[in-house]
All heavy atoms as an XYZ file, in Angstrom:
720
protein
N      18.926     -6.554     -5.784
C      18.438     -7.398     -4.681
C      17.422     -6.618     -3.894
O      17.650     -5.488     -3.528
C      19.606     -7.789     -3.736
C      20.615     -8.665     -4.517
C      19.087     -8.507     -2.511
C      21.841     -9.018     -3.698
N      16.251     -7.241     -3.696
C      15.200     -6.661     -2.902
C      15.251     -7.206     -1.481
O      15.383     -8.414     -1.334
C      13.835     -6.951     -3.523
C      13.636     -6.532     -4.991
C      12.282     -6.912     -5.480
C      13.902     -5.061     -5.155
N      15.181     -6.334     -0.501
C      15.310     -6.753      0.874
C      14.197     -6.059      1.710
O      14.053     -4.864      1.606
C      16.674     -6.419      1.377
O      16.798     -6.705      2.749
N      13.544     -6.795      2.542
C      12.476     -6.294      3.415
C      12.694     -6.745      4.856
O      13.204     -7.856      5.040
C      11.070     -6.771      2.973
C      10.646     -6.393      1.573
C      11.087     -7.074      0.480
C       9.828     -5.284      1.395
C      10.662     -6.726     -0.799
C       9.428     -4.923      0.129
C       9.833     -5.627     -0.963
O       9.448     -5.265     -2.186
N      12.311     -5.907      5.823
C      12.422     -6.347      7.226
C      11.231     -5.782      8.028
O      10.881     -4.629      7.861
C      13.714     -5.947      7.899
O      13.742     -6.445      9.243
C      13.944     -4.432      7.921
N      10.705     -6.626      8.909
C       9.755     -6.163      9.919
C      10.473     -5.557     11.096
O       9.914     -4.879     11.930
C       8.843     -7.280     10.379
C       7.697     -7.576      9.419
N       6.567     -6.827      9.381
C       7.577     -8.535      8.472
C       5.751     -7.281      8.496
N       6.336     -8.323      7.905
N      11.793     -5.817     11.200
C      12.576     -5.384     12.340
C      13.246     -4.033     12.134
O      14.341     -3.782     12.699
N      12.609     -3.150     11.431
C      13.219     -1.847     11.142
C      13.440     -0.989     12.390
O      14.368     -0.208     12.452
C      12.399     -1.034     10.074
C      11.046     -0.649     10.528
C      10.817      0.600     11.173
C       9.979     -1.464     10.301
C       9.565      0.987     11.542
C       8.683     -1.074     10.715
C       8.489      0.139     11.360
N      12.629     -1.199     13.414
C      12.821     -0.432     14.649
C      14.116     -0.808     15.393
O      14.691      0.015     16.031
C      11.605     -0.652     15.601
C      10.331     -0.054     15.118
C       9.178     -0.321     16.099
N       7.928      0.144     15.578
C       7.051     -0.623     14.945
N       7.297     -1.920     14.744
N       5.937     -0.115     14.538
N      14.506     -2.057     15.278
C      15.697     -2.530     15.981
C      16.924     -2.517     15.076
O      18.026     -2.734     15.579
C      15.500     -3.943     16.544
O      15.219     -4.841     15.438
C      14.417     -3.956     17.569
N      16.782     -2.244     13.778
C      17.877     -2.197     12.859
C      17.875     -0.946     12.001
O      17.785     -0.996     10.766
C      17.815     -3.406     11.946
C      18.110     -4.758     12.566
C      19.530     -4.926     13.126
N      20.581     -4.550     12.190
C      21.188     -5.448     11.348
N      20.831     -6.683     11.386
N      22.149     -4.988     10.583
N      17.984      0.226     12.675
C      17.988      1.465     11.877
C      19.119      1.573     10.919
O      19.086      2.391      9.982
C      18.061      2.558     12.983
C      18.582      1.891     14.202
C      18.155      0.459     14.075
N      20.199      0.779     11.130
C      21.329      0.804     10.251
C      20.992      0.257      8.801
O      21.727      0.483      7.875
C      22.468     -0.035     10.816
C      22.067     -1.460     11.081
O      21.100     -1.683     11.869
O      22.676     -2.400     10.540
N      19.830     -0.396      8.694
C      19.435     -0.919      7.366
C      18.723      0.114      6.493
O      18.461     -0.149      5.333
C      18.547     -2.134      7.549
C      19.221     -3.364      8.182
C      18.211     -4.460      8.404
C      20.406     -3.819      7.354
N      18.389      1.264      7.047
C      17.733      2.329      6.269
C      18.577      2.702      5.083
O      19.794      2.833      5.202
C      17.483      3.553      7.156
N      17.908      2.825      3.925
C      18.651      3.166      2.688
C      19.071      1.940      1.903
O      19.542      2.089      0.768
N      18.955      0.763      2.506
C      19.311     -0.491      1.843
C      18.194     -1.510      1.847
O      18.167     -2.456      1.034
C      20.532     -1.126      2.453
C      21.744     -0.245      2.486
C      22.909     -0.937      3.129
N      22.530     -1.331      4.482
C      23.384     -1.782      5.405
N      24.607     -1.891      5.104
N      22.971     -2.082      6.598
N      17.299     -1.406      2.793
C      16.269     -2.406      3.028
C      14.919     -1.717      3.173
O      14.832     -0.640      3.818
C      16.556     -3.192      4.310
O      17.827     -3.873      4.132
C      15.531     -4.204      4.618
N      13.887     -2.282      2.627
C      12.544     -1.785      2.808
C      11.998     -2.132      4.204
O      12.269     -3.239      4.646
C      11.564     -2.368      1.778
C      11.944     -2.066      0.309
S      11.317     -0.508     -0.251
C       9.587     -0.720     -0.318
N      11.293     -1.236      4.817
C      10.599     -1.526      6.063
C       9.277     -2.200      5.658
O       8.475     -1.591      4.949
C      10.339     -0.277      6.850
N       9.084     -3.425      6.100
C       7.866     -4.132      5.812
C       6.837     -3.799      6.911
O       7.046     -4.158      8.079
C       8.122     -5.650      5.793
O       6.951     -6.339      5.424
N       5.822     -3.046      6.536
C       4.891     -2.449      7.524
C       3.529     -3.109      7.454
O       3.086     -3.571      6.391
C       4.756     -0.964      7.260
S       6.344     -0.096      7.379
N       2.861     -3.172      8.599
C       1.541     -3.802      8.700
C       0.407     -2.825      8.606
O      -0.751     -3.204      8.557
C       1.441     -4.597     10.038
C       2.449     -5.745     10.071
O       2.543     -6.442      9.027
O       3.030     -5.942     11.127
N       0.701     -1.544      8.492
C      -0.369     -0.503      8.387
C       0.221      0.747      7.749
O       1.429      0.943      7.688
C      -0.943     -0.163      9.759
O       0.034      0.567     10.529
N      -0.641      1.624      7.300
C      -0.216      2.879      6.723
C       0.453      3.736      7.756
O       1.443      4.467      7.479
C      -1.367      3.625      6.084
C      -2.035      2.864      4.881
C      -3.248      3.610      4.366
C      -1.054      2.610      3.782
N      -0.026      3.702      9.017
C       0.606      4.476     10.076
C       2.010      3.984     10.408
O       2.893      4.750     10.704
C      -0.261      4.464     11.342
C      -1.448      5.431     11.238
C      -1.073      6.834     10.851
O      -0.174      7.414     11.488
O      -1.684      7.341      9.913
N       2.167      2.663     10.356
C       3.507      2.133     10.627
C       4.474      2.566      9.489
O       5.656      2.778      9.725
C       3.448      0.580     10.722
C       4.742     -0.003     11.246
C       4.627     -1.499     11.477
O       4.198     -2.234     10.546
O       4.962     -1.904     12.613
N       3.949      2.696      8.291
C       4.783      3.185      7.176
C       5.262      4.625      7.444
O       6.407      4.964      7.118
C       4.022      3.097      5.860
N       4.437      5.447      7.973
C       4.779      6.796      8.382
C       5.935      6.763      9.355
O       6.944      7.504      9.253
C       3.570      7.589      8.903
C       4.014      8.966      9.493
C       2.536      7.820      7.782
N       5.807      5.907     10.360
C       6.869      5.765     11.385
C       8.196      5.334     10.721
O       9.245      5.893     11.021
C       6.437      4.698     12.412
C       7.492      4.463     13.446
C       7.130      3.304     14.378
O       6.003      2.770     14.321
O       7.998      2.930     15.232
N       8.127      4.345      9.881
C       9.349      3.847      9.186
C       9.985      4.966      8.314
O      11.194      5.123      8.309
C       9.005      2.665      8.315
N       9.177      5.743      7.656
C       9.664      6.849      6.821
C      10.435      7.869      7.700
O      11.455      8.373      7.348
C       8.563      7.513      6.057
C       8.024      6.719      4.924
C       7.011      7.452      4.103
N       7.665      8.550      3.421
C       7.570      9.855      3.767
N       6.870     10.241      4.791
N       8.224     10.803      3.117
N       9.883      8.135      8.867
C      10.536      9.064      9.767
C      11.898      8.555     10.247
O      12.756      9.366     10.568
C       9.647      9.331     10.976
C       8.433     10.186     10.669
C       7.688     10.514     11.953
N       6.492     11.257     11.624
C       5.265     10.979     12.022
N       5.077      9.970     12.845
N       4.249     11.703     11.652
N      12.111      7.276     10.176
C      13.381      6.674     10.556
C      14.315      6.553      9.380
O      15.424      6.045      9.477
C      13.126      5.293     11.135
C      12.377      5.301     12.472
S      12.049      3.641     13.115
C      13.738      3.069     13.430
N      13.870      7.037      8.179
C      14.718      6.992      7.021
C      14.535      5.798      6.076
O      15.310      5.655      5.109
N      13.570      4.958      6.408
C      13.296      3.775      5.574
C      12.322      4.096      4.457
O      11.435      4.897      4.580
C      12.695      2.647      6.403
C      13.659      1.883      7.244
C      13.971      2.321      8.510
C      14.296      0.763      6.746
C      14.880      1.629      9.323
C      15.199      0.040      7.519
C      15.479      0.476      8.800
N      12.490      3.394      3.359
C      11.419      3.298      2.366
C      10.471      2.238      2.886
O      10.926      1.165      3.321
C      11.985      2.917      1.004
C      10.914      2.910     -0.091
C      11.505      2.595     -1.467
O      12.691      2.372     -1.634
N      10.614      2.595     -2.458
N       9.216      2.480      2.816
C       8.228      1.531      3.416
C       7.423      0.796      2.342
O       7.136      1.317      1.287
C       7.262      2.301      4.336
N       7.096     -0.420      2.690
C       6.199     -1.263      1.908
C       5.058     -1.713      2.851
O       5.374     -2.116      4.021
C       6.917     -2.459      1.360
N       3.872     -1.600      2.391
C       2.705     -1.958      3.226
C       1.767     -2.934      2.479
O       1.367     -2.668      1.369
C       1.861     -0.651      3.594
C       0.771     -1.020      4.531
C       2.756      0.392      4.116
N       1.411     -3.995      3.106
C       0.350     -4.883      2.632
C      -0.910     -4.528      3.407
O      -0.887     -4.541      4.655
C       0.728     -6.354      2.839
N      -1.952     -4.109      2.709
C      -3.132     -3.620      3.427
C      -4.389     -3.868      2.610
O      -4.354     -3.929      1.372
C      -2.993     -2.141      3.721
O      -4.150     -1.693      4.465
C      -2.814     -1.265      2.490
N      -5.509     -3.909      3.310
C      -6.825     -3.952      2.668
C      -7.447     -2.530      2.575
O      -8.520     -2.415      2.041
C      -7.736     -4.875      3.405
C      -7.325     -6.311      3.254
C      -8.337     -7.257      3.790
N      -7.913     -8.622      3.471
C      -8.196     -9.648      4.174
N      -8.952     -9.558      5.225
N      -7.741    -10.848      3.782
N      -6.757     -1.533      3.105
C      -7.239     -0.172      3.111
C      -7.213      0.477      1.718
O      -7.798      1.531      1.509
C      -6.412      0.689      4.069
C      -6.502      0.270      5.503
C      -5.581      1.089      6.378
O      -5.725      2.339      6.380
O      -4.709      0.504      7.029
N      -6.503     -0.142      0.795
C      -6.268      0.422     -0.534
C      -6.562     -0.650     -1.573
O      -6.162     -1.800     -1.354
C      -4.803      0.975     -0.660
C      -4.524      1.442     -2.064
C      -4.593      2.039      0.380
N      -7.159     -0.261     -2.714
C      -7.335     -1.217     -3.779
C      -6.247     -1.040     -4.823
O      -5.596     -0.037     -4.864
C      -8.710     -1.063     -4.461
O      -8.645     -0.130     -5.502
N      -6.074     -2.020     -5.662
C      -5.049     -2.010     -6.691
C      -5.244     -0.878     -7.705
O      -4.327     -0.478     -8.417
C      -4.936     -3.330     -7.415
N      -6.435     -0.353     -7.799
C      -6.760      0.728     -8.761
C      -6.691      2.127     -8.120
O      -6.872      3.108     -8.829
C      -8.104      0.482     -9.436
C      -8.167     -0.825    -10.227
C      -9.627     -1.056    -10.737
C      -7.246     -0.770    -11.405
N      -6.462      2.212     -6.811
C      -6.376      3.512     -6.186
C      -5.159      4.336     -6.697
O      -4.135      3.784     -6.978
C      -6.258      3.369     -4.651
C      -7.569      2.992     -3.999
O      -8.604      3.082     -4.668
O      -7.551      2.651     -2.840
N      -5.379      5.636     -6.803
C      -4.318      6.535     -7.207
C      -4.285      7.728     -6.260
O      -5.262      8.035     -5.591
C      -4.570      7.033     -8.669
C      -4.657      5.878     -9.650
C      -4.261      6.340    -11.027
C      -4.384      5.280    -12.072
N      -3.927      4.000    -11.814
N      -3.172      8.401     -6.168
C      -3.087      9.579     -5.365
C      -3.285      9.337     -3.866
O      -3.993     10.099     -3.236
N      -2.644      8.343     -3.331
C      -2.782      7.987     -1.905
C      -1.918      8.930     -1.087
O      -0.706      9.071     -1.349
C      -2.381      6.549     -1.715
C      -3.243      5.627     -2.572
C      -2.491      6.145     -0.235
C      -2.644      4.317     -2.898
N      -2.481      9.534     -0.045
C      -1.794     10.425      0.815
C      -1.770      9.834      2.225
O      -2.828      9.515      2.766
C      -2.396     11.828      0.856
O      -2.422     12.338     -0.485
C      -1.602     12.772      1.701
N      -0.589      9.726      2.837
C      -0.478      9.195      4.184
C      -0.724     10.335      5.222
O      -0.796     11.497      4.844
C       0.901      8.619      4.409
C       1.283      7.458      3.444
C       2.686      6.949      3.746
C       0.272      6.345      3.496
N      -0.878      9.981      6.480
C      -1.244     10.927      7.496
C      -0.219     12.071      7.716
O      -0.561     13.123      8.177
C      -1.475     10.251      8.825
O      -0.294      9.657      9.321
N       1.032     11.843      7.268
C       2.069     12.914      7.433
C       2.101     13.761      6.147
O       2.990     14.608      6.056
C       3.411     12.296      7.710
C       4.009     11.443      6.574
O       3.245     11.158      5.597
O       5.143     11.065      6.645
N       1.205     13.530      5.217
C       1.142     14.305      3.974
C       1.984     13.743      2.840
O       1.940     14.214      1.698
N       2.723     12.688      3.108
C       3.568     12.034      2.072
C       2.671     11.220      1.167
O       1.582     10.835      1.498
C       4.657     11.208      2.676
O       4.112     10.100      3.359
N       3.234     10.920     -0.011
C       2.499     10.176     -1.009
C       2.907      8.700     -0.985
O       4.014      8.363     -0.647
C       2.699     10.749     -2.386
C       2.341     12.202     -2.551
C       0.853     12.411     -2.369
C       0.503     13.881     -2.554
N      -0.826     14.170     -2.165
N       1.966      7.840     -1.394
C       2.205      6.451     -1.543
C       1.612      6.011     -2.857
O       0.672      6.645     -3.388
C       1.585      5.641     -0.424
N       2.206      4.970     -3.441
C       1.679      4.400     -4.679
C       1.446      2.901     -4.537
O       2.122      2.256     -3.770
C       2.582      4.667     -5.899
C       3.926      3.998     -5.737
C       2.763      6.182     -6.103
C       4.712      3.972     -7.032
N       0.473      2.412     -5.307
C       0.241      0.977     -5.369
C       1.373      0.381     -6.226
O       1.791      1.024     -7.235
C      -1.118      0.680     -5.956
C      -1.297     -0.804     -6.231
C      -2.219      1.219     -5.038
N       1.860     -0.762     -5.849
C       2.847     -1.478     -6.651
C       2.475     -1.444     -8.114
O       1.325     -1.807     -8.473
C       2.885     -2.911     -6.123
S       3.656     -4.089     -7.315
N       3.337     -0.936     -8.975
C       2.980     -0.830    -10.381
C       2.596     -2.186    -11.025
O       1.676     -2.203    -11.863
C       4.251     -0.271    -11.031
C       4.881      0.552     -9.941
C       4.617     -0.303     -8.687
N       3.201     -3.251    -10.628
C       2.808     -4.543    -11.184
C       1.351     -4.862    -10.898
O       0.544     -5.231    -11.743
C       3.729     -5.700    -10.598
C       3.222     -7.033    -10.990
N       3.596     -7.635    -12.203
C       2.459     -7.915    -10.333
C       3.044     -8.836    -12.258
N       2.353     -9.048    -11.149
N       0.985     -4.614     -9.638
C      -0.381     -4.909     -9.190
C      -1.398     -3.980     -9.835
O      -2.499     -4.403    -10.227
C      -0.493     -4.857     -7.640
C       0.379     -5.951     -7.003
S       0.204     -5.940     -5.236
C      -1.259     -6.961     -5.047
N      -1.067     -2.692     -9.931
C      -2.059     -1.698    -10.486
C      -2.234     -1.963    -11.994
O      -3.335     -1.892    -12.501
C      -1.617     -0.272    -10.181
O      -0.377      0.032    -10.793
N      -1.129     -2.254    -12.691
C      -1.280     -2.503    -14.148
C      -2.081     -3.802    -14.418
O      -2.943     -3.831    -15.253
C       0.121     -2.621    -14.797
C       0.887     -1.315    -14.946
C       2.332     -1.577    -15.292
C       0.223     -0.409    -15.924
N      -1.773     -4.800    -13.606
C      -2.490     -6.101    -13.746
C      -3.964     -5.923    -13.456
O      -4.823     -6.428    -14.198
C      -1.884     -7.125    -12.845
C      -2.422     -8.503    -13.025
C      -1.631     -9.494    -12.141
C      -2.225    -10.871    -12.250
N      -1.556    -11.835    -11.382
N      -4.299     -5.177    -12.437
C      -5.694     -4.931    -12.050
C      -6.426     -4.125    -13.131
O      -7.659     -4.281    -13.290
C      -5.804     -4.215    -10.723
N      -5.722     -3.287    -13.839
C      -6.333     -2.497    -14.909
C      -6.382     -3.232    -16.231
O      -6.814     -2.687    -17.244
C      -5.536     -1.187    -15.093
N      -5.937     -4.508    -16.235
C      -5.969     -5.303    -17.469
C      -4.893     -4.975    -18.463
O      -4.994     -5.265    -19.644
N      -3.815     -4.308    -17.947
C      -2.710     -3.979    -18.819
C      -1.528     -4.903    -18.597
O      -1.426     -5.555    -17.566
C      -2.294     -2.505    -18.565
C      -3.406     -1.534    -18.840
C      -2.968     -0.109    -18.532
C      -4.104      0.871    -18.785
N      -3.754      2.211    -18.407
N      -0.562     -4.924    -19.533
C       0.638     -5.774    -19.305
C       1.359     -5.305    -18.094
O       1.659     -4.103    -17.904
C       1.464     -5.540    -20.544
C       0.502     -5.065    -21.598
C      -0.576     -4.324    -20.859
N       1.672     -6.218    -17.209
C       2.303     -5.887    -15.910
C       3.824     -5.784    -16.087
O       4.406     -6.522    -16.849
C       1.939     -6.883    -14.871
N       4.412     -4.921    -15.308
C       5.857     -4.754    -15.291
C       6.456     -5.738    -14.242
O       5.788     -6.024    -13.265
C       6.218     -3.315    -14.966
C       7.696     -3.023    -15.148
C       5.767     -2.906    -13.566
C       8.043     -1.600    -15.098
N       7.646     -6.174    -14.458
C       8.308     -7.055    -13.456
C       8.960     -6.225    -12.333
O       9.261     -5.026    -12.587
C       9.359     -7.958    -14.051
O      10.455     -7.124    -14.538
C       8.817     -8.810    -15.216
N       9.221     -6.813    -11.217
C       9.897     -6.116    -10.145
C      11.259     -5.587    -10.559
O      11.687     -4.482    -10.256
C      10.024     -7.002     -8.926
S       8.466     -7.389     -8.152
N      12.023     -6.445    -11.279
C      13.358     -6.053    -11.711
C      13.306     -4.859    -12.690
O      14.175     -3.984    -12.631
C      14.064     -7.223    -12.388
C      14.531     -8.247    -11.360
O      14.705     -7.926    -10.187
N      14.745     -9.447    -11.795
N      12.312     -4.819    -13.569
C      12.190     -3.706    -14.525
C      11.735     -2.452    -13.817
O      12.105     -1.349    -14.176
C      11.241     -4.079    -15.656
N      10.904     -2.579    -12.808
C      10.345     -1.417    -12.063
C      11.409     -0.763    -11.176
O      11.674      0.387    -11.306
C       9.162     -1.883    -11.257
S       8.512     -0.597    -10.151
N      11.926     -1.516    -10.267
C      12.990     -1.044     -9.380
C      12.584     -0.134     -8.254
O      13.443      0.384     -7.530
N      11.296      0.108     -8.037
C      10.877      1.004     -6.933
C      11.174      0.418     -5.542
O      11.265      1.246     -4.586
C       9.417      1.380     -7.073
C       9.068      2.329     -8.189
C       7.569      2.536     -8.232
C       9.798      3.664     -8.074
N      11.232     -0.846     -5.393
C      11.394     -1.443     -4.089
C      12.832     -1.763     -3.720
O      13.128     -2.777     -3.106
C      10.558     -2.775     -3.997
S       8.777     -2.456     -3.957
N      13.715     -0.885     -4.025
C      15.107     -1.143     -3.700
C      15.527     -0.586     -2.328
O      16.618     -0.734     -1.914
C      16.034     -0.549     -4.800
C      15.813     -1.288     -6.095
C      16.789     -0.837     -7.157
O      17.759     -0.123     -6.877
N      16.568     -1.257     -8.367
N      14.606      0.061     -1.655
C      14.869      0.537     -0.298
C      15.680      1.826     -0.200
O      16.053      2.297      0.865
N      15.957      2.455     -1.342
C      16.813      3.621     -1.346
C      16.113      4.963     -1.288
O      16.709      5.970     -1.120
C      17.667      3.572     -2.617
C      18.592      2.383     -2.678
C      19.376      2.353     -3.969
C      20.227      1.097     -3.974
N      20.993      1.019     -5.240
N      14.775      4.975     -1.460
C      14.084      6.223     -1.548
C      12.914      6.324     -0.524
O      11.833      5.918     -0.832
C      13.504      6.438     -2.975
C      13.000      7.841     -3.208
O      12.774      8.578     -2.261
N      12.801      8.192     -4.451
N      13.192      6.865      0.644
C      12.129      6.905      1.679
C      10.955      7.780      1.297
O       9.910      7.747      2.000
C      12.837      7.451      2.921
C      14.070      8.113      2.396
C      14.458      7.428      1.126
N      11.053      8.600      0.242
C       9.922      9.445     -0.144
C       8.861      8.631     -0.914
O       7.769      9.141     -1.142
C      10.377     10.612     -0.976
O      10.887     10.178     -2.214
N       9.149      7.379     -1.265
C       8.214      6.534     -1.996
C       7.763      5.380     -1.120
O       8.551      4.508     -0.801
C       8.795      5.983     -3.299
C       9.250      7.114     -4.225
C       7.826      5.086     -4.018
C      10.010      6.654     -5.435
N       6.502      5.378     -0.710
C       5.947      4.228      0.033
C       5.161      3.420     -1.002
O       4.388      3.911     -1.779
C       4.963      4.725      1.137
O       5.751      5.454      2.082
C       4.276      3.565      1.822
N       5.452      2.108     -1.003
C       4.815      1.195     -1.913
C       3.696      0.391     -1.198
O       3.985     -0.139     -0.127
C       5.810      0.210     -2.530
C       7.024      0.932     -3.105
C       5.163     -0.666     -3.600
C       6.746      1.856     -4.240
N       2.546      0.354     -1.776
C       1.417     -0.378     -1.176
C       1.105     -1.611     -1.998
O       1.026     -1.575     -3.218
C       0.196      0.557     -1.069
C       0.477      1.729     -0.167
C      -1.040     -0.220     -0.573
C      -0.633      2.762     -0.038
N       0.986     -2.705     -1.270
C       0.566     -3.938     -1.880
C      -0.832     -4.274     -1.334
O      -0.997     -4.720     -0.204
C       1.530     -5.108     -1.483
C       2.932     -4.855     -2.012
C       3.874     -4.236     -1.211
C       3.334     -5.274     -3.259
C       5.144     -3.995     -1.665
C       4.570     -5.028     -3.736
C       5.523     -4.415     -2.939
N      -1.870     -4.049     -2.163
C      -3.235     -4.363     -1.687
C      -3.391     -5.861     -1.460
O      -3.040     -6.651     -2.301
C      -4.124     -3.878     -2.846
C      -3.279     -2.900     -3.631
C      -1.864     -3.423     -3.479
N      -3.905     -6.139     -0.286
C      -4.216     -7.570     -0.012
C      -5.480     -7.926     -0.790
O      -6.344     -7.109     -1.031
C      -4.481     -7.758      1.495
C      -3.241     -7.587      2.320
C      -3.474     -7.766      3.806
O      -4.638     -8.019      4.202
O      -2.567     -7.660      4.560
N      -5.565     -9.162     -1.215
C      -6.706     -9.626     -1.956
C      -7.265    -10.921     -1.407
O      -6.739    -11.513     -0.545
C      -6.314     -9.785     -3.431
C      -5.112    -10.634     -3.629
N      -3.854    -10.178     -3.497
C      -4.999    -11.954     -3.940
C      -2.981    -11.119     -3.709
N      -3.652    -12.251     -3.987
């Protein structure tokens, strides 16, 4: 089950089970500091970007489905990927807006 919340500031008890749905890369850094795995929809990153570093030095990756699709390769499903389960705050997932 994939779960996202914009209310991560008021529900710190969801860290480790729910992704923090963030509106910016800086907000993702804040969510990570609270123990959340962050997901960000942004125009700051393209689907083909690699090696994204956030302001706190942590790494972020573009959603594998989106990056594979943009590269013209067979895309992986969310269930097969499993990165967005909210359990790993060291992985920030970026969803490039289009």
